[in-house]
C-alpha positions as CSV (number, residue, x, y, z in Angstrom):
1,M,-208.5,131.0,88.2
2,N,-206.0,133.9,88.8
3,N,-204.9,132.1,92.1
4,L,-204.2,128.9,90.1
5,L,-202.1,130.8,87.6
6,I,-200.1,132.5,90.4
7,F,-199.1,129.0,91.7
8,L,-198.6,127.5,88.2
9,F,-196.2,130.0,86.8
10,P,-193.4,129.4,89.3
11,F,-193.8,125.6,88.8
12,L,-193.6,125.9,85.1
13,G,-190.5,128.1,85.4
14,L,-188.8,125.4,87.4
15,L,-189.6,122.8,84.8
16,A,-188.2,125.0,82.1
17,A,-185.0,125.5,84.1
18,H,-184.2,121.8,84.0
19,P,-183.1,120.9,80.5
20,A,-183.9,117.5,79.1
21,P,-181.1,114.9,79.5
22,T,-178.8,114.5,76.5
23,T,-178.3,111.0,75.1
24,Y,-174.8,110.1,74.1
25,R,-173.6,107.1,72.1
26,L,-170.4,105.4,73.1
27,D,-167.5,105.8,70.8
28,S,-165.9,102.3,70.9
29,T,-162.9,103.4,68.9
30,A,-162.0,106.2,71.3
31,S,-162.7,104.1,74.4
32,T,-160.5,101.7,76.3
33,L,-161.2,98.9,78.7
34,T,-158.3,97.2,80.5
35,W,-158.8,94.1,82.6
36,T,-156.4,92.9,85.4
37,G,-156.5,89.5,87.1
38,H,-154.4,88.3,90.0
39,A,-152.8,85.2,91.2
40,E,-153.9,84.2,94.7
41,A,-150.3,84.0,95.9
42,G,-147.4,86.1,94.6
43,S,-147.5,89.2,92.4
44,W,-148.5,87.8,89.1
45,A,-151.2,90.1,87.7
46,P,-152.0,89.5,84.0
47,Q,-153.5,92.4,82.2
48,G,-155.1,92.8,78.8
49,T,-157.8,94.7,76.9
50,I,-161.4,94.2,75.9
51,R,-163.6,96.3,73.6
52,L,-166.9,98.0,73.9
53,R,-169.5,96.8,71.5
54,E,-172.1,99.6,72.0
55,G,-173.9,101.7,74.5
56,S,-175.6,104.9,75.4
57,I,-175.5,107.3,78.3
58,S,-178.2,109.9,79.2
59,A,-176.9,112.8,81.2
60,E,-177.7,116.3,82.5
61,G,-174.3,118.0,82.5
62,Q,-172.0,115.7,84.6
63,T,-174.9,113.9,86.2
64,V,-175.6,110.6,84.5
65,R,-179.3,109.6,84.6
66,A,-179.2,106.3,82.6
67,A,-176.6,104.1,80.9
68,R,-176.4,100.8,79.1
69,I,-173.0,99.6,78.1
70,V,-172.4,96.4,76.1
71,V,-168.9,94.8,76.2
72,D,-167.7,92.5,73.4
73,M,-166.5,89.5,75.5
74,A,-165.0,87.7,72.4
75,S,-162.5,90.6,72.1
76,I,-160.7,89.7,75.4
77,A,-157.0,90.1,74.5
78,H,-153.7,89.4,76.2
79,S,-150.1,89.3,74.9
80,Q,-150.1,85.5,75.5
81,T,-152.6,84.1,72.9
82,Q,-153.1,80.9,74.9
83,L,-154.2,82.9,77.9
84,A,-156.6,85.0,75.9
85,E,-158.1,81.8,74.3
86,H,-158.5,80.3,77.8
87,L,-160.3,83.3,79.1
88,R,-162.7,83.2,76.1
89,G,-163.3,79.5,76.8
90,T,-165.7,77.6,79.0
91,D,-163.5,77.7,82.1
92,F,-163.9,81.5,82.2
93,F,-166.3,83.7,80.0
94,D,-167.5,81.1,77.5
95,T,-167.8,83.8,74.8
96,V,-169.3,81.4,72.2
97,K,-172.4,81.0,74.4
98,Y,-172.2,84.5,76.0
99,P,-170.6,86.9,73.5
100,T,-171.5,90.1,75.5
101,A,-171.6,91.4,79.0
102,V,-173.9,94.3,79.8
103,F,-173.8,97.0,82.5
104,E,-177.0,98.9,83.2
105,L,-177.0,101.9,85.5
106,T,-179.6,102.1,88.2
107,E,-178.3,105.1,90.1
108,F,-175.5,107.7,89.9
109,K,-174.8,109.7,93.0
110,A,-171.8,111.6,94.4
111,G,-169.4,110.1,91.8
112,Q,-170.6,106.5,92.4
113,A,-172.2,104.4,89.7
114,R,-174.6,101.7,90.9
115,G,-176.1,99.2,88.6
116,V,-176.3,95.6,87.5
117,F,-173.8,93.7,85.5
118,T,-174.8,90.7,83.4
119,I,-171.9,88.3,82.7
120,K,-172.5,84.7,81.5
121,G,-176.3,85.2,81.8
122,Q,-176.1,86.0,85.5
123,T,-177.0,89.5,86.7
124,K,-175.5,90.9,89.9
125,P,-175.4,94.3,91.5
126,V,-172.2,96.3,91.3
127,D,-171.0,99.8,92.3
128,F,-167.8,101.7,91.5
129,P,-166.5,105.2,91.4
130,V,-166.7,107.1,88.1
131,N,-165.0,110.4,87.1
132,I,-167.1,112.3,84.5
133,E,-165.6,115.1,82.4
134,L,-167.5,117.2,79.9
135,T,-165.6,117.3,76.6
136,P,-166.3,119.2,73.4
137,G,-169.2,117.3,72.0
138,G,-169.5,114.6,74.7
139,L,-168.6,113.0,77.9
140,R,-165.5,111.2,79.2
141,L,-166.0,108.6,81.9
142,R,-163.0,107.1,83.8
143,G,-162.7,104.7,86.7
144,T,-162.1,101.2,87.8
145,A,-164.7,98.6,88.7
146,T,-163.7,95.6,90.8
147,L,-165.8,92.5,90.1
148,D,-166.0,89.1,91.8
149,R,-165.9,86.5,89.0
150,T,-167.4,83.8,91.2
151,Q,-170.7,85.8,91.5
152,F,-171.0,85.2,87.7
153,G,-170.3,81.4,87.9
154,I,-166.6,81.7,86.9
155,N,-165.1,79.4,89.5
156,Y,-162.0,78.1,87.7
157,N,-159.0,77.7,90.1
158,S,-160.8,79.7,92.8
159,S,-159.7,78.7,96.3
160,S,-163.2,79.4,97.5
161,F,-164.3,76.2,95.5
162,F,-161.2,74.1,95.2
163,Q,-158.6,73.0,97.7
164,N,-154.8,72.6,97.4
165,L,-154.4,74.7,94.3
166,G,-151.1,76.1,95.4
167,S,-149.6,78.5,92.9
168,Y,-152.5,77.7,90.5
169,A,-155.1,79.6,92.6
170,I,-156.6,82.7,91.0
171,R,-158.1,85.5,93.1
172,N,-161.8,85.9,92.8
173,D,-161.8,89.6,92.1
174,F,-160.5,91.3,89.0
175,Q,-160.5,94.9,87.9
176,V,-161.8,96.6,84.7
177,T,-160.3,100.0,84.3
178,F,-162.2,102.1,81.8
179,D,-161.7,105.3,79.8
180,I,-165.0,105.7,77.8
181,M,-165.8,108.4,75.3
182,A,-169.4,109.2,74.6
183,R,-170.5,111.6,71.9
């Protein structure tokens, strides 16, 4: 029995040295998401915003263990109202039928987030760099994710699916730059 205790005490000490992860809730009012699309030809790159709906992050210090982030797709905004409405429509994100998009983390390692993104009911793997900063009372996560819209069934004016689009062609990839506060 004494031999068992000799081996058990160091193991219990190691367990005690690893604190339980802290769960943070996303602060949607203090967070920003900026999207950028691109014309296939030329330099036109419309940019706008989108809001977070909710989410949580579980972390040990600056190491994220789990995350689930819900994006309010109906909040897609752009300075041109007509473009914002088009993006919310059936040609793009169909926000009436799919009001949210969800990112779920599967792994965080060496500043890279890996997970799955569900947009328009289609779930695909994604990975992107994330800078994590401890703040008083929370975490700040910053980075840019590049997504291929055609993987989520958004094929409107994609030269991968349509020929002879000329200046109407839209690149398949778009970026979402995020500055997320979690408390």
